[in-house]
TORGUPA-753186 format. One line per 8 residues: number of its first residue (from 1); their letters; for each residue x, y, z of C-alpha. Coordinates in nm, 2 decimals, m for minus. Layout:
<sites>
NUM	A	X:Y:Z | ...
</sites>
This chain:
<sites>
1	MKDDVLIS	8.71:m26.86:m1.88 | 8.37:m26.86:m2.01 | 8.30:m26.58:m1.73 | 8.52:m26.38:m1.91 | 8.20:m26.28:m2.10 | 7.88:m26.29:m1.90 | 7.57:m26.41:m2.13 | 7.21:m26.35:m2.05
9	QENGVGRL	6.85:m26.30:m2.19 | 6.57:m26.13:m2.05 | 6.26:m26.03:m2.17 | 6.33:m26.05:m2.52 | 6.71:m25.90:m2.50 | 7.03:m26.11:m2.54 | 7.29:m25.94:m2.33 | 7.71:m25.98:m2.40
17	RLNRPKAI	7.90:m25.82:m2.13 | 8.26:m25.85:m2.18 | 8.43:m25.93:m1.79 | 8.79:m25.91:m1.78 | 8.85:m25.63:m1.62 | 9.21:m25.65:m1.52 | 9.30:m25.61:m1.90 | 8.99:m25.37:m2.01
25	HALTTEMC	8.82:m25.65:m2.11 | 9.06:m25.74:m2.42 | 8.93:m26.05:m2.62 | 9.07:m26.39:m2.64 | 9.00:m26.63:m2.89 | 8.74:m26.82:m2.61 | 8.54:m26.47:m2.55 | 8.50:m26.40:m2.96
33	DAMSAALL	8.40:m26.79:m2.97 | 8.18:m26.76:m2.68 | 7.99:m26.45:m2.83 | 7.98:m26.61:m3.17 | 7.78:m26.90:m3.02 | 7.53:m26.70:m2.82 | 7.46:m26.46:m3.13 | 7.39:m26.79:m3.35
41	RWHTDSNI	7.18:m26.91:m3.10 | 7.01:m26.59:m3.04 | 6.96:m26.55:m3.42 | 6.71:m26.84:m3.48 | 6.55:m26.77:m3.12 | 6.20:m26.57:m3.21 | 6.17:m26.48:m2.83 | 6.51:m26.25:m2.85
49	QCIIIDHA	6.45:m25.90:m3.01 | 6.78:m25.71:m3.00 | 7.13:m25.74:m2.87 | 7.30:m25.52:m2.58 | 7.68:m25.52:m2.60 | 7.85:m25.40:m2.28 | 8.08:m25.45:m2.03 | 8.09:m25.51:m1.67
57	EGRGFCAG	8.31:m25.35:m1.39 | 8.61:m25.15:m1.49 | 8.70:m24.82:m1.66 | 8.68:m24.93:m2.05 | 8.46:m25.12:m2.26 | 8.73:m25.29:m2.48 | 9.10:m25.24:m2.50 | 9.14:m25.44:m2.81
65	GDVVMLAK	9.29:m25.82:m2.84 | 9.54:m26.01:m2.68 | 9.84:m25.88:m2.87 | 10.10:m26.04:m2.62 | 10.00:m26.36:m2.72 | 9.96:m26.27:m3.03 | 10.36:m26.16:m3.06 | 10.44:m26.47:m2.87
73	SGAGDTRK	10.25:m26.63:m3.11 | 10.40:m26.45:m3.43 | 10.74:m26.52:m3.29 | 10.66:m26.93:m3.33 | 10.42:m27.12:m3.54 | 10.16:m26.84:m3.56 | 9.91:m27.11:m3.46 | 9.74:m26.90:m3.16
81	ARDFFFAE	9.75:m26.62:m3.39 | 9.56:m26.75:m3.68 | 9.33:m26.88:m3.42 | 9.24:m26.57:m3.29 | 9.23:m26.39:m3.55 | 8.97:m26.63:m3.75 | 8.76:m26.64:m3.44 | 8.76:m26.25:m3.43
89	YRLNHLLF	8.70:m26.19:m3.76 | 8.42:m26.43:m3.78 | 8.27:m26.22:m3.47 | 8.29:m25.94:m3.68 | 8.14:m26.04:m3.97 | 7.88:m26.19:m3.82 | 7.79:m25.86:m3.59 | 7.80:m25.68:m3.93
97	SYDKPTVV	7.54:m25.92:m4.11 | 7.32:m25.95:m3.81 | 6.97:m25.90:m3.90 | 6.86:m25.82:m3.56 | 6.93:m25.50:m3.38 | 7.24:m25.46:m3.20 | 7.35:m25.19:m2.92 | 7.67:m25.14:m2.83
105	IMDGITMG	7.76:m24.94:m2.50 | 8.13:m24.77:m2.60 | 8.16:m24.61:m2.24 | 8.55:m24.59:m2.17 | 8.84:m24.71:m2.36 | 8.74:m24.84:m2.72 | 9.02:m24.94:m2.90 | 9.17:m25.22:m3.15
113	GGVGISLP	8.89:m25.53:m3.10 | 8.69:m25.34:m2.89 | 8.64:m25.10:m3.22 | 8.58:m25.44:m3.44 | 8.28:m25.54:m3.23 | 8.13:m25.17:m3.19 | 8.14:m25.04:m3.55 | 7.90:m25.32:m3.69
121	CTYRVATE	7.64:m25.28:m3.43 | 7.33:m25.13:m3.55 | 7.31:m24.86:m3.25 | 7.64:m24.73:m3.12 | 7.63:m24.52:m2.76 | 7.90:m24.30:m2.69 | 7.95:m24.12:m2.35 | 8.15:m23.87:m2.20
129	NTRFAMPE	8.37:m24.15:m2.11 | 8.42:m24.30:m2.46 | 8.79:m24.28:m2.63 | 8.83:m24.44:m2.92 | 9.14:m24.53:m3.08 | 9.29:m24.76:m3.34 | 9.64:m24.74:m3.21 | 9.81:m25.03:m3.40
137	TGIGLFPD	10.07:m24.87:m3.59 | 10.26:m24.77:m3.28 | 10.26:m25.15:m3.16 | 10.35:m25.26:m3.54 | 10.03:m25.40:m3.65 | 9.76:m25.25:m3.87 | 9.38:m25.14:m3.80 | 9.24:m25.46:m3.84
145	VGGGWYLP	8.87:m25.59:m3.73 | 8.73:m25.43:m4.00 | 8.95:m25.09:m4.00 | 9.03:m25.16:m4.38 | 8.64:m25.08:m4.49 | 8.51:m24.84:m4.18 | 8.80:m24.62:m4.17 | 8.82:m24.52:m4.55
153	RLPGRVGQ	8.42:m24.45:m4.55 | 8.48:m24.17:m4.31 | 8.47:m23.79:m4.39 | 8.77:m23.65:m4.56 | 9.05:m23.82:m4.45 | 8.99:m23.88:m4.10 | 9.05:m24.25:m4.14 | 9.36:m24.19:m4.29
161	FMALTGAR	9.47:m23.96:m4.02 | 9.35:m24.19:m3.72 | 9.51:m24.48:m3.89 | 9.85:m24.37:m3.90 | 9.86:m24.13:m3.57 | 9.65:m24.38:m3.37 | 9.46:m24.03:m3.26 | 9.18:m24.08:m2.92
169	LDGAECEY	8.85:m23.94:m3.03 | 8.59:m23.85:m2.74 | 8.22:m23.92:m2.74 | 8.12:m23.61:m2.89 | 8.36:m23.68:m3.17 | 8.27:m24.04:m3.21 | 7.90:m23.90:m3.28 | 8.02:m23.61:m3.52
177	LGLATHYI	8.22:m23.85:m3.73 | 7.92:m24.13:m3.75 | 8.12:m24.38:m3.51 | 7.84:m24.32:m3.25 | 7.47:m24.31:m3.32 | 7.39:m24.15:m3.01 | 7.53:m23.97:m2.69 | 7.43:m24.08:m2.37
185	PNASLEEL	7.59:m23.99:m2.04 | 7.75:m24.24:m1.85 | 7.52:m24.17:m1.55 | 7.19:m24.26:m1.77 | 7.30:m24.60:m1.91 | 7.19:m24.81:m1.61 | 6.80:m24.68:m1.69 | 6.86:m24.70:m2.05
193	IERIHKAP	6.93:m25.05:m2.05 | 6.64:m25.11:m1.79 | 6.43:m24.95:m2.05 | 6.56:m25.17:m2.32 | 6.43:m25.47:m2.15 | 6.13:m25.34:m2.05 | 6.01:m25.24:m2.43 | 6.28:m25.43:m2.68
201	DRLQGTLG	6.03:m25.36:m2.97 | 6.10:m24.97:m2.91 | 6.49:m24.95:m2.92 | 6.53:m24.66:m3.15 | 6.25:m24.44:m2.97 | 6.43:m24.55:m2.62 | 6.77:m24.47:m2.76 | 6.63:m24.14:m2.90
209	AASETAPD	6.49:m24.04:m2.60 | 6.77:m24.14:m2.33 | 7.04:m23.92:m2.61 | 7.15:m23.59:m2.54 | 7.33:m23.31:m2.73 | 7.72:m23.41:m2.74 | 7.94:m23.09:m2.68 | 8.11:m22.96:m2.95
217	AKISNNLP	8.34:m23.17:m3.13 | 8.70:m23.06:m3.13 | 8.81:m23.24:m3.43 | 8.58:m23.04:m3.64 | 8.86:m22.77:m3.62 | 9.11:m22.97:m3.75 | 8.93:m23.14:m4.08 | 9.07:m22.88:m4.32
225	QITRLFAS	9.43:m22.97:m4.21 | 9.38:m23.34:m4.18 | 9.19:m23.33:m4.52 | 9.50:m23.10:m4.68 | 9.78:m23.31:m4.47 | 9.68:m23.63:m4.49 | 9.57:m23.62:m4.85 | 9.83:m23.88:m5.00
233	DQLEEILS	9.84:m24.24:m4.99 | 10.24:m24.24:m4.97 | 10.38:m24.19:m4.62 | 10.68:m23.97:m4.76 | 10.44:m23.73:m4.89 | 10.23:m23.69:m4.56 | 10.55:m23.63:m4.39 | 10.64:m23.36:m4.63
241	ALEADESD	10.37:m23.20:m4.59 | 10.34:m23.16:m4.18 | 10.71:m23.07:m4.22 | 10.63:m22.77:m4.44 | 10.32:m22.66:m4.25 | 10.39:m22.43:m3.96 | 10.12:m22.51:m3.72 | 10.14:m22.61:m3.41
249	WAEKELIT	9.92:m22.89:m3.48 | 10.08:m23.02:m3.78 | 10.43:m23.00:m3.54 | 10.24:m23.23:m3.29 | 10.09:m23.48:m3.55 | 10.45:m23.49:m3.73 | 10.65:m23.56:m3.39 | 10.35:m23.84:m3.36
257	LRTKSPLS	10.38:m23.98:m3.69 | 10.76:m24.01:m3.61 | 10.72:m24.26:m3.33 | 10.54:m24.50:m3.52 | 10.62:m24.82:m3.76 | 10.68:m24.71:m4.07 | 10.60:m25.02:m4.19 | 10.30:m25.06:m4.03
265	CKVSLRLL	10.20:m24.70:m4.16 | 10.27:m24.80:m4.52 | 10.04:m25.15:m4.45 | 9.77:m24.89:m4.30 | 9.75:m24.68:m4.60 | 9.74:m24.95:m4.87 | 9.47:m25.12:m4.66 | 9.26:m24.82:m4.64
273	DDGATRAS	9.33:m24.77:m5.01 | 9.22:m25.10:m5.12 | 8.92:m25.14:m4.88 | 8.76:m24.80:m4.98 | 8.66:m24.99:m5.31 | 8.62:m25.36:m5.16 | 8.33:m25.53:m5.28 | 8.16:m25.65:m4.95
281	FMDEMRAE	8.28:m25.68:m4.58 | 8.35:m26.04:m4.63 | 8.62:m25.96:m4.86 | 8.77:m25.70:m4.64 | 8.76:m25.96:m4.33 | 8.95:m26.21:m4.60 | 9.21:m25.98:m4.69 | 9.28:m25.83:m4.33
289	YALACHVV	9.32:m26.21:m4.21 | 9.58:m26.26:m4.46 | 9.75:m25.97:m4.37 | 9.73:m26.02:m4.02 | 9.86:m26.36:m4.06 | 10.18:m26.24:m4.20 | 10.22:m25.88:m3.98 | 10.23:m26.09:m3.68
297	KTHDFNEG	10.56:m26.22:m3.80 | 10.71:m25.94:m3.87 | 10.97:m25.80:m3.67 | 10.83:m25.46:m3.59 | 10.51:m25.65:m3.44 | 10.73:m25.86:m3.22 | 10.93:m25.52:m3.14 | 10.64:m25.33:m3.07
305	VTAVLIEK	10.45:m25.51:m2.84 | 10.78:m25.59:m2.64 | 10.89:m25.21:m2.61 | 10.51:m25.09:m2.54 | 10.35:m25.34:m2.37 | 10.61:m25.62:m2.23 | 10.90:m25.43:m2.14 | 10.71:m25.07:m2.15
313	HNAPQWDP	11.03:m24.86:m2.24 | 10.83:m24.73:m2.53 | 11.14:m24.68:m2.77 | 11.08:m24.98:m3.03 | 11.36:m25.03:m3.27 | 11.20:m25.01:m3.62 | 11.31:m25.21:m3.91 | 11.30:m25.05:m4.13
321	AMPEGVTD	11.37:m24.74:m3.90 | 11.27:m24.48:m4.22 | 10.98:m24.49:m4.47 | 11.22:m24.49:m4.74 | 11.31:m24.83:m4.65 | 11.00:m25.01:m4.66 | 11.00:m25.13:m5.05 | 10.67:m25.20:m5.24
329	DMLDKLFA	10.83:m25.58:m5.24 | 10.77:m25.58:m4.87 | 10.44:m25.46:m4.88 | 10.34:m25.70:m5.16 | 10.47:m26.05:m4.92 | 10.24:m25.89:m4.67 | 9.96:m25.86:m4.86 | 9.98:m26.19:m5.05
337	AMPMSEEW	9.63:m26.37:m5.01 | 9.66:m26.74:m4.82 | 9.62:m27.02:m4.97 | 9.28:m27.15:m5.05 | 9.29:m27.41:m4.80 | 9.39:m27.15:m4.54 | 9.16:m26.85:m4.62 | 8.93:m26.72:m4.36
345	TPFPEDSS	8.59:m26.80:m4.41 | 8.25:m26.69:m4.20 | 8.00:m26.90:m4.06 | 7.80:m27.13:m4.29 | 7.49:m26.96:m4.11 | 7.60:m26.64:m4.17 | 7.51:m26.51:m4.48 | 7.34:m26.19:m4.56
353	SRA	7.30:m25.91:m4.84 | 7.49:m25.68:m4.64 | 7.81:m25.93:m4.63
</sites>
């Protein structure tokens, strides 16, 4: 199990390599715990100057978390699901508050939990292979791991668009939106990591020297439509706006939205609205933990995971089936805080002004 993360240190550089290729490096509780333990150790090690997070073999950086386990746990006593979210969010917060520079290589699929360990990093490298998304509404979940913090802070209404549709962005689009700080071709990554190891104190210059001008970001052409058609925080109004628009783009996004869980979409819109004014990332993690613990018990999460990932017929039967059936009372219950004794907490050592 510990080999699911390869942990090493060399010449002032700590390195975490996700190593679960058959699952596209999807995170488990044990992987989160192992990475957190290494980060906490390196935090107090004066020899470690920076951290690299990447993946070993395989076609993606990280496809997310072990959602099949989460759904099975949600159908039972939820203990394993709660343990996973607790550990994952502690890792997310630790990276967010870390005061040594961190570099993540978002090469290939970077989704869900992979986004959660990427966006807190100081430097975020995208490549021509990057496929970045928060596709949770398609399985009855919501963009967690800090999605409520990061997404509403993107330009215009891009965050709401991503949360609802699960849109996949390429590396150029990630850099354009600020999700990535550098665009570096896959073929240059090995040399980049070698150079970081040779001069960990020159990290910013090394990344700059390896960077290339990204191709045009396709999403830039769609920003006006996204801003206009996804302007509301009410799902019904977004659907009406898309229906009234006569463009091919609006029709395509409308078809996509109608495949998503109405409950998850409304949860996501409220989460982003709340997160836009949240006082701290710690508060965000606490709120998302409570929400996740409630959502894993819902019909839609169990149905979505079963339809998309277990039986793979891709025809989930959502309940409620229509947005109008999702009431404010349903949402209020999902957004209820945990009892104080069961609340999420960061690591005791993990405190920072960024928190």
